[in-house]
C-alpha positions in Angstrom: 4.0 262.6 48.3 2.9 259.0 48.0 -0.2 259.8 46.0 -2.4 256.7 45.3 -3.2 256.1 41.6 -6.6 255.6 40.0 -7.3 252.1 38.7 -5.8 251.5 35.3 -8.4 251.5 32.5 -8.2 250.1 29.0 -7.7 253.3 27.0 -8.1 253.3 23.2 -4.8 255.1 22.6 -1.2 254.1 23.3 1.5 256.3 21.8 4.5 254.1 22.6 7.8 255.9 22.3 10.0 255.1 19.3 13.2 253.5 20.3 16.0 253.0 17.7 17.8 249.8 17.0 14.9 247.6 18.1 14.2 245.6 14.9 11.4 243.6 16.6 9.3 246.8 16.7 9.2 247.0 12.9 9.1 243.2 12.2 7.0 241.6 14.9 5.0 238.8 13.2 1.2 239.0 13.4 0.9 235.6 15.1 2.6 237.0 18.2 0.1 239.8 18.4 -2.6 237.9 20.3 -0.1 236.5 22.9 1.3 240.0 23.4 -2.2 241.5 24.0 -3.1 238.6 26.3 0.0 239.2 28.4 -0.8 242.9 28.6 -4.4 242.2 29.7 -3.3 239.6 32.3 -0.8 242.0 33.8 -3.3 244.8 33.8 -5.9 242.7 35.6 -3.4 241.5 38.2 -2.3 245.0 38.9 -5.8 246.3 39.2 -6.8 243.4 41.5 -3.8 244.2 43.8 -4.7 247.9 43.9 -8.4 247.1 44.6 -7.4 244.8 47.5 -5.1 247.5 48.9 -7.8 250.2 48.7 -10.5 247.9 50.3 -8.3 246.5 53.1 -6.2 249.5 54.1 -7.1 251.2 57.4 -7.6 255.0 57.6 -4.3 256.7 58.6 -4.8 260.3 60.0 -2.4 263.0 58.9 0.2 263.7 61.6 2.7 266.5 62.3 6.5 266.2 62.6 6.0 264.9 66.2 3.6 262.2 65.1 0.5 263.9 66.6 -2.7 263.9 64.5 -3.4 267.2 62.7 -6.8 268.8 63.2 -9.1 268.4 60.2 -9.1 271.2 57.7 -12.1 273.4 57.2 -14.5 271.8 54.8 -14.9 273.7 51.6 -17.3 272.9 48.8 -15.9 270.8 45.9 -17.1 271.3 42.4 -17.0 268.9 39.4 -14.7 270.5 36.8 -13.0 270.0 33.5 -9.4 271.1 33.6 -7.8 271.9 30.2 -4.1 271.1 30.3 -1.0 271.0 28.0 2.4 269.4 28.6 5.7 268.4 27.2 6.2 264.7 27.9 10.0 264.8 27.9 11.4 263.5 31.1 8.1 261.9 32.2 7.1 258.3 32.3 3.8 259.1 30.6 0.6 260.8 31.7 -0.9 258.2 34.1 0.1 258.1 37.8 2.2 255.1 38.8 2.3 253.2 42.1 6.0 254.0 42.6 6.3 257.7 43.8 9.8 257.8 42.3 8.4 257.4 38.8 7.7 260.9 37.3 4.3 261.3 35.7 2.2 264.2 34.5 -0.6 263.3 36.8 1.6 263.1 39.9 2.9 266.7 39.3 -0.6 267.9 38.6 -2.2 266.4 41.7 0.6 267.6 43.9 0.1 271.1 42.5 -3.6 271.0 43.1 -3.0 270.0 46.8 -0.3 272.7 47.2 -2.5 275.4 45.8 -5.5 274.4 48.0 -7.6 273.0 45.2 -7.6 269.6 47.0 -8.1 269.3 50.7 -5.2 267.9 52.9 -7.3 264.8 53.7 -7.5 264.0 50.0 -4.0 265.1 49.0 -2.6 261.6 49.1 -5.3 259.7 47.3 -6.1 260.8 43.7 -9.2 258.5 43.4 -11.0 260.4 46.2 -11.4 263.3 43.8 -12.9 261.2 41.0 -9.9 261.8 38.8 -10.1 260.9 35.1 -8.2 261.8 31.9 -9.6 262.1 28.4 -6.6 260.5 26.7 -3.6 258.7 28.1 -0.2 259.4 26.6 2.9 257.3 27.1 6.5 258.0 27.9 7.8 261.1 26.2 4.6 261.8 24.3 3.3 265.4 24.4 -0.1 267.0 24.5 -0.9 270.6 23.5 -4.4 270.0 24.8 -5.8 267.3 27.1 -8.7 267.3 29.6 -8.9 265.8 33.1 -12.1 265.8 35.2 -12.3 265.7 39.0 -13.7 267.5 42.0 -11.8 270.6 43.0 -12.1 273.5 45.5 -12.3 276.5 43.1 -13.9 279.3 45.2 -10.6 281.2 45.1 -10.7 283.4 42.0 -6.9 283.1 41.7 -6.8 279.3 41.9 -5.7 278.7 38.3 -2.7 281.1 38.7 -1.8 279.5 42.0 -1.8 276.0 40.5 0.3 277.0 37.6 2.8 278.6 40.0 3.2 275.2 41.6 3.7 273.4 38.3 6.9 273.1 36.2 7.0 275.2 33.1 6.5 272.2 30.8 3.0 271.6 32.3 0.4 274.3 32.0 -3.3 274.6 32.9 -5.2 276.5 30.2 -8.5 276.7 32.0 -10.9 275.2 34.7 -14.6 275.0 33.9 -17.6 273.8 35.8 -19.3 270.7 34.4 -22.3 268.5 35.3 -21.9 265.9 38.1 -22.2 263.1 35.6 -19.3 264.3 33.4 -16.7 261.8 32.4 -14.0 263.4 30.2 -13.0 260.1 28.6 -16.5 258.6 27.9 -18.0 261.9 26.8 -15.3 262.9 24.4 -16.8 263.0 20.9 -13.4 262.8 19.0 -9.7 263.6 19.3 -7.3 265.6 17.1 -3.7 264.3 16.8 -0.8 266.0 15.1 2.2 264.4 13.6 5.3 266.3 12.5 7.2 264.7 9.6 10.5 265.8 7.9 9.7 265.9 4.2 12.9 264.0 3.3 11.0 260.9 4.6 9.0 261.0 1.3 12.2 260.4 -0.7 12.4 257.0 -2.5 14.5 254.2 -0.9 18.3 254.4 -1.3 19.4 252.7 -4.5 20.7 249.1 -4.2 18.9 248.6 -0.8 16.5 245.6 -0.5 13.4 247.8 -0.8 14.8 249.7 -3.8 15.7 246.5 -5.6 12.2 245.2 -5.0 10.7 248.4 -6.5 13.0 248.1 -9.6 12.0 244.4 -10.0 8.2 245.2 -9.7 8.5 248.0 -12.2 10.1 245.6 -14.7 7.7 242.8 -14.1 4.5 244.9 -14.0 5.0 248.0 -16.1 2.7 250.9 -15.3 1.6 249.6 -11.9 4.2 251.6 -9.8 4.7 255.3 -10.5 7.9 256.4 -12.0 9.9 258.7 -9.7 12.2 260.8 -11.9 12.5 263.4 -9.1 13.7 260.8 -6.6 16.1 259.2 -9.2 17.7 262.6 -9.9 18.1 263.4 -6.1 20.0 260.1 -5.5 22.2 260.7 -8.6 23.1 264.2 -7.3 23.7 262.7 -3.8 26.1 260.1 -5.3 27.9 262.9 -7.2 28.2 264.9 -4.0 29.7 261.9 -2.2 32.3 261.4 -4.9 33.2 265.0 -4.9 33.6 265.3 -1.1 34.9 261.8 -0.3 38.4 260.4 -0.9 37.4 257.4 -3.1 36.6 256.4 -6.7 33.3 255.2 -8.1 34.5 251.6 -7.9 35.4 252.0 -4.2 32.1 253.7 -3.5 30.2 250.8 -5.1 32.2 248.3 -3.1 31.4 250.1 0.1 27.7 250.3 -0.8 27.6 246.6 -1.5 29.2 245.8 1.8 26.8 248.0 3.7 24.0 245.6 2.7 26.1 242.7 4.3 24.6 241.5 7.7 28.2 241.5 9.1 28.8 245.2 8.4 28.8 246.1 12.1 31.8 243.8 12.7 33.7 245.7 9.9 32.9 249.1 11.3 34.6 248.7 14.7 37.6 246.5 15.6 37.8 244.1 18.6 38.9 247.0 20.8 35.9 249.1 19.9 37.8 251.6 17.8 36.4 252.7 14.5 38.0 251.1 11.4 38.9 252.7 8.1 35.9 251.1 6.6 33.8 252.6 9.4 35.2 256.0 8.8 34.2 255.7 5.1 30.7 254.7 6.0 30.4 257.6 8.5 31.6 260.1 5.9 29.0 258.8 3.4 26.2 259.0 5.9 27.2 262.5 6.9 27.0 263.7 3.3 23.7 261.9 2.8 22.3 263.5 5.9 23.4 267.0 4.9 21.6 266.4 1.6 18.5 265.2 3.3 18.4 268.3 5.6 18.5 270.5 2.5 15.8 268.6 0.7 12.5 270.5 -0.2 9.5 268.5 -1.3 8.0 269.1 -4.7 4.4 270.3 -5.1 3.5 267.0 -6.9 5.0 264.7 -4.3 3.3 266.7 -1.5 0.0 266.5 -3.2 0.3 262.7 -3.6 1.0 262.5 0.1 -2.1 264.6 0.8 -4.2 262.2 -1.4 -2.8 259.2 0.5 -3.8 260.7 3.9 -7.3 261.4 2.5 -7.8 257.7 1.9 -8.3 257.3 5.7 -11.3 259.6 5.9 -14.6 257.9 6.6 -15.4 254.6 8.3 -13.0 251.8 7.6 -11.8 248.6 9.1 -8.4 249.4 10.7 -7.5 245.9 11.9 -4.2 246.1 10.1 -3.3 249.3 11.8 -3.2 247.9 15.3 -2.4 244.6 17.1 -4.6 241.9 18.4 -7.7 242.8 16.3 -9.5 240.5 13.9 -11.1 241.7 10.8 -14.5 240.5 12.0 -14.1 242.3 15.4 -16.7 245.2 15.3 -14.3 247.4 17.3 -11.9 247.4 14.4 -14.1 249.8 12.5 -13.2 253.4 13.2 -14.4 256.7 11.8 -11.8 259.4 10.7 -13.5 262.8 10.3 -10.7 264.6 8.6 -7.0 264.5 7.7 -4.9 267.5 6.6 -1.3 268.0 5.6 0.1 271.5 6.0 2.3 273.5 3.6 6.0 272.8 4.3 7.9 274.9 6.8 11.6 275.0 7.5 13.1 274.7 11.0 16.9 275.0 11.5 17.5 274.0 7.9 15.2 271.0 7.7 11.8 271.0 6.0 8.8 269.6 7.8 5.0 269.2 7.4 2.3 269.0 10.0 -0.2 266.2 9.6 -3.5 266.5 11.6 -5.8 263.5 12.0 -9.3 264.1 13.5 -10.9 260.8 14.4 -13.8 259.6 16.6 -11.5 257.1 18.4 -8.2 255.4 17.8 -6.7 252.0 18.6 -3.2 250.9 19.8 -0.5 252.2 17.4 -3.1 253.2 14.8 -1.9 256.8 14.1 1.8 255.8 13.7 0.8 252.9 11.3 -1.4 255.2 9.3 1.5 257.6 8.8 4.0 254.9 8.0 1.7 253.3 5.4 1.0 256.6 3.6 4.7 257.5 3.5 5.6 254.1 2.2 3.1 254.4 -0.6 4.7 257.6 -1.8 8.3 256.3 -1.3 7.7 253.1 -3.4 5.5 254.6 -6.1 2.6 252.3 -5.2 -0.9 253.3 -6.3 -2.7 255.4 -3.7 -5.5 252.7 -3.7 -3.0 250.3 -2.0 -4.1 251.9 1.3 -7.7 250.6 0.7 -6.3 247.1 0.4 -5.3 247.4 4.1 -9.0 247.8 5.0 -9.7 244.3 3.6 -9.6 241.0 5.5 -6.0 240.3 4.2 -3.4 240.5 6.9 -0.8 243.2 6.1 2.1 243.9 8.5 2.5 247.7 8.7 5.5 249.2 10.6 5.0 252.0 13.2 6.4 255.4 12.3 8.5 257.0 15.1 6.5 258.3 18.1 8.8 261.3 18.1 6.6 263.4 15.9 3.3 262.5 17.6 1.3 264.8 19.9 -2.3 265.1 21.1 -3.7 268.3 19.8 -6.9 268.3 21.8 -10.0 266.2 22.6 -13.3 267.5 21.2 -16.7 267.5 23.0 -19.2 268.5 20.4 -22.2 266.5 21.8 -21.5 267.2 25.4 -21.0 270.9 24.9 -24.7 271.1 23.9 -25.6 269.7 27.3 -23.3 272.1 29.0 -24.8 275.1 27.3 -28.4 274.0 28.1 -27.3 274.0 31.8 -25.7 277.5 31.5 -22.2 276.2 31.6 -19.4 277.2 29.2 -18.5 274.7 26.5 -15.2 272.8 26.7 -13.3 274.5 23.9 -9.6 275.0 23.4 -10.1 277.8 20.8 -9.9 280.6 23.4 -6.5 279.4 24.5 -5.1 279.1 21.0 -2.5 281.9 21.3 -1.1 280.6 24.6 -1.1 277.0 23.3 0.8 278.0 20.1 3.5 279.7 22.1 3.8 276.7 24.5 3.9 274.2 21.6 6.7 276.1 19.9 8.9 276.4 23.0 8.3 273.1 24.8 7.1 270.6 22.2 8.1 271.5 18.7 11.6 272.6 19.6 12.1 269.3 21.5 11.0 267.3 18.5 13.2 269.3 16.1 16.2 269.0 18.4 15.8 265.3 18.9 15.6 264.7 15.2 18.6 266.9 14.5 20.7 265.1 17.1 19.6 261.5 16.6 18.3 261.3 12.9 15.3 259.4 14.1 13.3 259.4 10.9 16.4 258.5 8.8 17.1 255.6 11.2 13.5 254.3 10.9 13.1 254.5 7.1 16.8 253.4 6.6 16.0 250.2 8.5 12.8 249.7 6.4 14.8 250.0 3.2 17.5 247.4 4.2 15.2 244.8 5.9 
């Protein structure tokens, strides 16, 4: 099963997985961006050169049986250029793209092995993915999901049951929605007109920063120095007062003791007070844990107001149109023409409750995206609401001024589907079906709920990922 990978290409999208307790991910200085990108490019070029050398210099090795005798060549069957519509849950996989090491699980490895096992790829080509002209519309990184993605390659599809046979060979968390004939020149990445991404966000993320944290104190100071610039947040103030009241009612301490604990939480040495030298939790640590448990219970019960949700929708609408997104990625200068991107539409759903926590679904339909762009767009819009900044602050990020924007957790991110508006016209002129996910909507919705949404909800419920992210932002 040592399938050879295709050459790595410089994709426009990288949905890196959010990892907790890595402060550098939120605070990396912009001066380091160029060095980081240079290192990535250098590594990529070296790896590509090594693979190219291997492909060009390796001798043909015939397939052999268990006794080492060459197997007879299989019957030649016609191969057709096709677009394969797929969906997958990225949990447990090291991303979409095939890796050199066969021990590293990837979506593409499982897909190609299923193609070979079902007879859609000949035995002679079963160990070398590049012989089939394999390409993907969008690459997703470790743990990132896709309700819809497209790959293009040459397959043997004369068997009318080939789709069902391939799905039988795949794990349940990878599905093929459809296989369609395309023109010989079709490249699913280059001919993709646009992509739709979805981001799931718990609405408690829109609450203002916790009182007496660094960010909260900064907001209070700005309101005092520049009255009328930042929005007042009476709803948020009331929520935190009620939360403090709940802590005092449920916790075994006075207001003075609570204030003392809250002040110590801001101390950089708080971790040394939480656990003793033997690794056992201290009394102080137990108090902090009790406070956080009450706060988390209150966050889970939070329901966003109509006014706050409408503000968030307005914030997301600021991204529509053509803008310079150099501040929403790394290694891009303001004057770099590729920093300009066109966002066709952004939408924020009505709230829905899953296992006691309220969420919203954010969909971003863009022509193309850069590294970290979606996660930074989400983070900036949320921070504008949390701090009471004017919505127009988002437009300041499109100017030449450097602004360091953190990346929202990757947990809520998934690829909804690529869109082929222009190429579909060519397909229809040649009597081919258009590449369209609408006909698979019912199947995709069931798959998303069982294998993607539930995984996201469970991870947030267990790890408090969004609280961990915004809590760090508040105290930095």
